[in-house]
C-alpha positions in Angstrom: 41.7 7.4 -3.5 39.9 6.8 -6.8 39.2 3.1 -6.0 37.8 4.1 -2.6 35.7 6.7 -4.2 34.3 4.2 -6.7 33.8 1.7 -3.9 31.8 4.3 -2.0 29.7 5.0 -5.1 29.0 1.3 -5.5 28.0 0.9 -1.8 25.7 4.0 -2.1 24.1 2.6 -5.2 23.4 -0.7 -3.6 22.1 1.0 -0.5 19.8 3.1 -2.6 18.7 0.1 -4.5 17.9 -1.7 -1.2 15.9 1.3 0.0 14.0 1.4 -3.3 13.2 -2.3 -3.2 12.1 -2.0 0.4 9.9 0.9 -0.4 8.2 -1.1 -3.3 7.9 -4.1 -1.0 6.3 -2.0 1.7 3.9 -0.5 -0.8 2.8 -4.0 -1.9 2.2 -5.0 1.7 0.4 -1.8 2.4 -1.8 -2.3 -0.6 -2.4 -6.0 0.2 -3.4 -5.4 3.8 -6.6 -3.4 3.0 -7.3 -6.0 0.2 -7.0 -8.9 2.6 -9.0 -7.0 5.2 -11.8 -6.4 2.6 -11.9 -10.2 1.9 -11.9 -10.9 5.6 -14.8 -8.5 6.3 -16.6 -9.9 3.3 -16.5 -13.4 4.7 -18.1 -12.2 7.9 -20.6 -10.1 5.9 -21.6 -13.1 3.9 -22.1 -15.2 7.0 -24.3 -12.6 8.5 -26.3 -12.2 5.3 -26.7 -16.0 5.0 -28.4 -15.9 8.4 -30.9 -13.2 7.4 -32.4 -14.9 4.5 -32.1 -16.3 0.9 -33.1 -13.0 -0.8 -30.5 -10.9 0.9 -27.8 -13.5 0.4 -28.5 -13.7 -3.3 -28.4 -9.9 -3.7 -25.2 -9.7 -1.7 -23.6 -12.5 -3.8 -24.5 -10.7 -7.0 -23.0 -7.5 -5.8 -19.9 -9.3 -4.5 -19.3 -11.1 -7.8 -19.2 -7.9 -9.8 -17.2 -6.0 -7.2 -14.8 -8.9 -6.9 -14.1 -8.9 -10.7 -13.4 -5.1 -10.7 -11.1 -5.3 -7.7 -9.2 -8.3 -9.1 -8.6 -6.5 -12.4 -7.4 -3.3 -10.6 -5.3 -5.3 -8.2 -3.6 -7.3 -11.0 -3.1 -4.1 -13.1 -1.5 -2.3 -10.1 0.7 -5.3 -9.4 1.8 -5.6 -13.0 2.7 -1.9 -13.0 4.6 -2.2 -9.8 6.6 -5.1 -11.1 7.3 -3.2 -14.4 8.5 -0.2 -12.4 10.8 -2.4 -10.3 12.2 -4.1 -13.3 12.8 -0.7 -15.0 14.8 0.5 -12.0 16.8 -2.7 -11.9 17.6 -2.5 -15.6 18.5 1.1 -15.3 21.0 0.4 -12.5 22.5 -2.4 -14.6 22.7 -0.2 -17.7 24.4 2.6 -15.7 26.9 0.1 -14.3 27.7 -1.2 -17.8 28.1 2.3 -19.2 30.3 3.4 -16.3 32.5 0.2 -16.2 32.6 0.0 -20.0 
């Protein structure tokens, strides 16, 4: 009975880990989707501005460059934090397993 109980705990922990990883993965996809859409829309926006004239295109490019830098920094920061959180959860699971089995 004890072995079965531990086996159930193991299975539950792995199931919960899978759910946690899936949730993080879906969050990344959800975050990436608007980011990719923004780039996609920007490409069309650039093409439209290029057809309207040099001055509008130059102003748009200047705005795009500064916005692109900020968005890239925020995106990288968010991704680093998500990876750190995932690693922390993973390490915590390993630590708890070591403490329990030890």
